[in-house]
N, C-alpha and C positions, 0 to 999 in steps of 0.2 A: 510488557512482552505480548507479542501477538499470538493468537491461538493457531496451532498447527491444523490446518485444514485436510480432511481425508482426500485422497485421490478419486476422481469421477471417471468412469468409463466413457469413452469419447462418444459412444452412440447415445447416452444418457444425455449428456449436454446437447448434441446435435438435435435430438428430438425436442428437447425443451425449447430451444431457440427457434425451431421450425415450426411449433405451435403458437408462437407470439403473432401478432397482428402487425401489420406494416407500422402502426403508430408507435407500438410498444417496441419494435425493434430499433427505431430511431433512439429511444432512450436507454438502451440496453448498455451501452458502452460507460455512459455517465453513471448508471446503477451499479454497475459491477466494481467501477473504482473504489468505492468506499466500503464494499462488504467486508473485506478481510479483517478490517480493524474493528468492526463491529460485532465479530464473531466469538462466542463464548462455548466452552465446553462444558458439558453437563456430566453429572456423576455417572450415567449409564453409557458413556462414551461416544453419545450423540454430539453434534455441533449444531448451535442454533444462531440464527441472524433475526435481529429485530428491525422491521421496517415500520416504524410508526406505532400507533396503539393497537391496530387491529390486524397486523400481518406480522406472523412469527414462522420463518423456514426453519425446517429442522432436516439435518442430514443424518441418517442413520447407516453408518458403514456396515458392511456384512463381516462374517467371520476372517476374510483376508484383509480387512481394514479399508475396503474400496467400495464406493457406492456405484454398484455394478447393475442395479435396477432402477426403473422409473419410482417404484413405489417406495424406494429408500429416501427419496427427496419430497418432503411435503411442505405445504403452506397453508396457513389458517385464513387466508383472505378468500373472497367469493369468487375470484376468477381462477382459483387454483383448480388443476394443475397448469393451466394455459397462462399463468400470470408472470408479470414481470419479476417479481421478488424471486421466484424459484430459480428462474432463467438466470438471474444475477448471481445469486448464491453458488449456483453450480459452476457459473463461468469463473468465478473467483477461486475456485478450487483448483489444484494441479490435475493435469491429466494422468490417468493411470495407463500402465502399460496394456497394449491390445490383448495379449493372451497371458494372463496370469499363469506362473508355472505351478506344475503339481508337485506334491511333496515327495513322492516315491516314485521309481522308475517302474515301467512296465516291460518286462521282457517276454518277446514272443518269438520262439525258435532261436536263431541266432541274432536277433536284432534288438537293441535296447532303444527306448525313447528316452529324451533328454528329461531329466528330471531336476536339475539345478535350479534354483531359485532365480538365476539370472535368466532372463528371457533369451529363448534360442535365436531371436533375430539380433542380439547384441554380438557383436566381434570380439569383445574382451574389455580388459580394463578402462580404455578411455571411451568407450562407448561412442566412438566417432563415427562419422559416415563411411564405413569400410568400403562401401562400394561406389564412393565417388570417382575412384580412379579409373573405373570401368568407363565412365563417361568421357574420358580424355582419349579413346581409342579412334575417334572419329570426329568429322567436324561438324556433325549434326546428328540428331537422333535416328534420321533415316539412313545415314551412313553407318552408324553403330548397328543397327538391325541387319543392315546387308552384311556387315562384317562378321557378326555372329552366325548367320546363316551359312557364309562361305567357311568358316573356321570349323562347323559341325562336321562330323564323319558323313560322307556322301552315301556310305553303305547302311547308315541308319537313318530311318525318316524321324523328321523332327515332329513331335507330337503337336497338333494344331490345338490352339486354345479354344475353349469352349465358348459359346454364343455369350453366356453369362459372365466371363472373363473379358472378352472383347468390350461388351457394354459397360461393364464396371471400370476398366481402363479408360474408355472414353469418357466417362463421366468424371473420373479423376482428373484427366487431362484437362478438362474444361474448367473444373474448379481450381486448379492449380494456375491455369492461365489467368482467370478472373483475378486470383489473389496476387499475382504478379503484377497485372496491370494496376490493381489498386495500391501496391506497396504498403509499407508499414504504416504511413499516414493514415491510409483509409482501410487498413486491414483489420478492422475490429471484429467484434464477438460474432456479427452476422457473417462476415467472409470467412472467419475460422470455423463456424459451425457447417457451412457449406463444404468446406474441406473435410471436416470430420464425418459429415454424412456420407460423402463419397469415399472415405478412406474405410469406413465401416462396411459400405457395399463391396469394397475391394476384398475385405477380410472374408466376408461371406462367399464371395466367388473364389477364394482360394488364391489370393494375390498378397502374401504377407509381406512381400519387399516393398510392394507399392505403398501399403498401408503404412509401414514403419517409416517411410519417407515423408509421407504426408503428416505424420505425427510430429516428425522432426521440424517441419516447417512450421507447424501450428505453435510448438513450444517456442520455436525461435522468433515467431511474430509476437508471442507474448511478452517474451524477455525485452524485445526492443521496444514495445509499447510502454512497458512498465520501466524501462531505462535501468534495467539491472546491470550491476557492475560487471557480471561476468559474461555479458552479451558481446558478441562480435559480429559486426556487419558481414565481415568476410566468411564468417562461418554459415550465417543465413543464406548468403547467396550461393555457398556451395550446396547447401540443403535444396534450395529451389532448382539448382541445376540437375541434382540427382533425382529428384521428384519428377521433372518435366521430362528428362532423360528416360526414367524407367516407364512411366505412363505413357509416353509417345510411342515408344519402341512396342510395349505391350499392345496398345491399341491398334498399331500397324498389322498384327497378327503374325509378323515375321520373327517374334522374339524368340530367343533361345530359351528352352524350357527353364534353365538356371535362373532366369531373370525373374520367374514368378516367386521365388524363394520358397522356404520351408518355414512352417510355422512352430515346428518342433525338430529338434536336432535328432538325427537318426544316428545310431550306434550299432557297428558291426563287430563280429567276433574277432578278436585281435591275437588269440593264442596266449602264449607265455610271454612275458617281456620282463626285461631289466633295466630298470630307469635310475638315473642318479640326479639330484637336484641341482638345480643351477642358481635360482633365486625365488623371492617371493616378493609380491608387490599388491598394495591394497586397491581395492575395486571400489569407487563411489561413481555412482550414476546421477543424473539429473531427475531420476525418477523416483527416488528415495531408496535404491538398493545399494547395499554395502557388503563387502566381504573381502576375500583374498583370492589370489590365482598363483599357484606355484608352478614354475617352470621346469621342466624335466628333460633330460637328454639321455638317448639310448646309446649303448657303445657304438652302433653303425651310424650315429648322427642323427637319427630321427627324433624329431621334437614332439613332446607330449606336456600336457598340463593338467592339473587338478584344480578346480575351483570350487570355492564355497560363497555363493553370493545369495543373499536373502534380503527382505525388507529389514531396514534399521539405519540406514544412511551412515553418516560419519562414525557414530558409536560402534557400529557393526564393523565398519571397515578398519578402525583401529584396533578392535578386540579380536578380530577373526584371524590376526596372525598367528596366535598361539593355539586356536581351535583344533580340535581332533580332526585328522583326516578320516573322513568317512569312505574308506575304500577297503573292502575285504577283510576287515577286522584288524587292519594294521592300528598298531599300539605307537602311532607318531601323531605329532602335531605338525602344523604347517611349517613352524620354525624349524623343527627337527628334520623335516622332509626336504627343506631348501637346502640342508647341508648334509643330506643323508641319502638314501636310496631304498628301491623297493624291488622285489622279486614278485611278479604278478602272475598268477595261473588263471586262465579263463578270462583274460582282458577284454573289456568291450571298448572300442575306440571310435569316436566320430571322425568325420572327414577332416576336420580342423586340427585333430591330435588330442582332443579332449577325451580324458578317461572317464569311463562311467563306473558306477557303483552297482552293477547287477548283483542279484541273489547268488549266482554261481563263482563270483570273483573272490580270489583268495590273495593275500598279500602278506609278504614277510619283510621286515626291514632290512636293509643293507647298510654296511658302513659308507660313509661318503667319501667323496673323492675332491681334491683341491682342483683349482682351474689350471693349475701348472701341469697336470697330467690327467690321463683318463680322457673321456669323451669330450670334456669341455676344451682341451688344448687346441684342436684346430680352429677353433672359433676366433682365437686371438692370433692364430699364425697367418691369417689371410687380410689383405690390405682391406680397409674399409671400403674404399673406392670400388674394388672388385665384388663386395658383398652386395653393395647398393646396386651396381650394374646389373648382377644377375637377379636382384630382386625386382628391378624395373623391366627386365627382359621378360619375364613371366607375369602376364597380367594377373592371373589369379593371387600370386603372392604380393603383387603391387597393390591389390585390391583388398588385402587382408593384412596389412601392417601391424595389427594389434598383437598378432600371434608371432611377429617376426623381431627376433634379437639378433643383434651383430655385436662383435667383440673388438676391441682394438686397445692398444697402448698409446697413452697420450702424455703430453708434457703441458702444465698448466701455465698459460700466457697471462691471464689475469681477468677481471671483470670488464665487460664492456656493454654498457646499457643494461637490458634486462636478461643478459645471458653471459655465460662463462665462456671465455674463448680460450681453446686449447689446440694444441698441433699434434697430429699424429706422429708418433715416435718412430719414423722411419725415413730414410732418405727421400728429400723432396715431398715430405708428407704435407698434405693440405691443412689449412686452419679450420677448425670445427666449432660450432656454437652447441654449448650444452644448455638445456632448458629444461626446468622440472618435469618429471613425468606426470606429476599431478600438482597443479597450483595451489591447491586448498592450504590456507595458512597453518591449518591444525595437523597436517601431515608434515614429515620432515625433510620432505624432498627440497623445498627452497633453502632451507636453514643450512642444510648439509653442503649444497653446492656455494652457498656464500661462505662457509668456512674453508671449503677447498679452495676458493678464489683468493683468500688471504696468504697463499703459499705458492707464489711465483716460482717455476722451475721444478714443481712437485711432479714426479713421474707416478702414473696412476693406470691401472687397468680398468677399463669401462666395459660395461655390458649394458646395452640399451636399444631403444626402439629408434629407428631413423624417421624423422620426420619429413614426409616427401613434399609437403607444402612450403618448406622453407628451404632456403639454401645452406647445404652442408650442416644441417642440425641433427643433433642426437638428443634424445632425451634418457638419460641413464636411470636404469632401475637397481644397479648394483655396482659397486666399485671395490676393487682390492689393489694390493700392492703389486709392483712390477718385480718378477724375480731377478735377483741379483744387483739390484739398483739400491744404493745407500740412501738416496733422497727420495723415499716413498712412504706409503702408509705403514704402520705399526699395530697391526689389529691383534686381539686377543687370539690365543691359539685355539680356543673353542669355536671361533668363529670361521675357522676353516679358510683363511684367506680371502674372505669377502664380506661386505656390509651391505645390506639390503637398505637402500636410501629412504624407503617408504616407511621402515619400522625402526631401524637403529639409527640413533644420532651420534655422529662422529664428535668426539671430545678432543681436548688438547692432547691427551696422551696417545691419541691414535695417530699423531702426526711427528715426523721428526724435528729436530730443533731447527729453526730457520736457517738456511743455507744462503748467506748473502751472494756468494758469487754465482751460484746458480739462479738465483732470483733476479739479479743483475742482468746476466746473461740472458735470459728468457724474455724478461719484460722489454728489454732493449731491443730484441731481435727483429719483432714485428709490432709497430703501433697498431693499438685496436682499430683506429680509423682506416688501416690499411687491409683489413680483412676483406677479401673479395665477396660481393654479394650481386650475382649476375640479376637476380630478380630486382633488386633496387636500382641497379644500374640501367635496366633495359626500360625504354619507353612503352613496354606493356602496361605500365601502372595507368595509363590513360584508358586503356579498354576496360581495367579493372574498375577504375572509378566510374565510368560510365554505366557498367553493370550494377555497380553497388548503388548508384544514384537510382537507378530503375527500381532496385529493391526497397530502397528507402522512402522515395517520393513517388514510385509508380510509373506509369506510362507517360504522364503529363510532365513529369521532371526530365524524361530523357528526350521528350519532344522539344523542350526548350533548348537543348544542346544541338538541335539540327537547324537552328534559326541563326541568322547572321553570319559572321565571319568565324564564329567558333569551331566549326568542325575542321575548316583549312588549318587553324592553328594546332589543333589537337591532333590531327591525323597525319600532318606532314612530317613530325618527327618519326612517326611509325614507318612511313614510306621511305625515308631517306635511311633508317636502320635496315631496309631490306624486308619489313614485315608488312608486305603488302596485302597479304591474306587477312591479317588482323585488323589492317585499316579499312579494307573493302567491308568485312563483317560489320565493324563498328559503324561505318557511314550507313550501311544498309538498315542497322537496328535503329539508329537515330531518325532516317527517313521513314520507317515504317511506323515508329511511333508519333510521326507528326501527320502521317496519313488518316485523316478522318473524313472521307467524302460524305457530303450532305446533299440531299435533294433540294428542290425549289422552296420547300416549306422549313429548311433547316434540319430537317431529321437525318440522323446518321443512316446511309444506305448499308455500310457494313460494320455493325456493332460488335462482331465476333472479335474477341481478343487473340484468336489463334493464330494469325499472321504475326503479331508482335511477339507472341510467345516463342513461335518457331525462331524468328530473327533473334531473339534473346538468346534462345538455346544454342544456336549455332556459334555467335559470338562466344558464349561461356565455355562451350566444348572446346573450341579453338584455343580460347586463352588457356584452359586447363593443360591441353597438350603442350602448348608452348612453354609454359611454366616448368611442366614436368621435365622437359628437356634442358631448361636451363638449371633446374635442381640437380640433374644427373651430372651435368658439366661442373658445378660447384664443388663436388666431391674429388675432383682431380685438379682443382686449381691450385698453383701455389703461388703467394703472394711475392711480388718483386723484392729482391732484397732478403728474402727470408734466407736463415742459415738452416742447414741440416739439423733435425732433432735427432738423429740416430746416435746411439752411444758410442 
């Protein structure tokens, strides 16, 4: 069993790599590859790495469990601390979050600062790149910045970025462009260290959003080079798009102030509130954090949440579902709050609806309300297509899908590939795909969906998060029975009509006896192969493949696509489908990748990767906007021959 390595602060690793000579940098990737297997944990909590007889590297994490200072990583060789051994050991360890959270809130006047152990830069359970949707607002970063300026209130002057922020953004753009040109194949420890150095500079300059985007790219490069099973090239492509968009707009000096981000979540006074629990779901991040978030709803429909996320990984995520709610002395755990309620006096609320635990907050438990009545009922009365359309119409909501849940009644069709196919239970309802909210095998999401799939025709009430990167896809976090339907779930009375898919496991007694007539009627109405998927049917996959080729193989791989007759064959279907903009941007990207002018001595006259990065970003942003439009259309599509699923 391999030793778990302590997380390392990005700036510590960047400094260690920067101190290496050019000769040692060439050996860094090979030296890092075998470090994790040679690690050993000592009795005092430190981790040691043996390099031959004369070199022993020791990592001594601080109280937070992180190597946050250069002095916490030592080596016994003569070249230390500028040695290859120390840099390799640091590079083998996971990256720590940029700004470790504080244990308690600090309340000043009417404002509270975030205290949850979940980093303020994260958007919620999935820790996905919530800002990626903002990059789909324009066809390039310049257009996006112009749009941001136009959207601002003309009566309010836009604060200018400082010289330090402009310099940090420009440095981060250059490092990101170099990493993109190198690709995964050449994006080793040295390239990653340059990104980390630029990210740390951005942090010091007050650009936490840009820093977080850079850290996502570095983690993605590591996962790709280590060939981890959870790595997806599409995710790394989206991370590059977000990083280049953010850095490019900030460096232009015309960015909206919101694009700088906030390193700590601000809480404002919310007065007295009454909230009722909707559901709870586990939180598990790639950086070792775990916990729970409970979603709440006020009588007026306003949405709130309470989270408890701290270092601890999977074990903490599984156990936090019954942890006590740290809010105003409430005597509830998260399981009780998800089916109960609170009356809160002196509440503090963040802009995202996160409830804070300030010293003046008082909370009293309330009885819970079922989904069939109370504030949750309107969630299931609205067609899913309307809810998604409203979500896409508001850029702020579309960029923060982590906190947005929609509800609908569905009829199970059956399994189809890696997802569960259902149809919305209303006349001409669309076919929807259900995917696990979290794919970790130790969490019950996948097992619950697999069991539901074995009951075709089952009617189900679903509360989930729309996946705006896939066609008509919902990631359910809780399910319940449909009122008045005989062939539906049969949950215990104490569950109050819903099951949290991340914590409760559905068993045979929770399902009705198999209804052969309903199963045959539903499974025969629409074959799984007929489920419409505009993304899969669109020739936009050619642009996506070109962009992902650039991320995987770098600029040289994209340049190969510009030679011969390949461009004509690739972009012809795009033009015939009316996607001339996508075809032009893809062709421009391939041409720019192949543009390497040289002088009479064979030296590059323009070695800068900026032109290539801008061309790649323009194509990626256009593709994201086009795919988002197809996703919106998929929520209203009804397959030919489908029968009504209404009762």
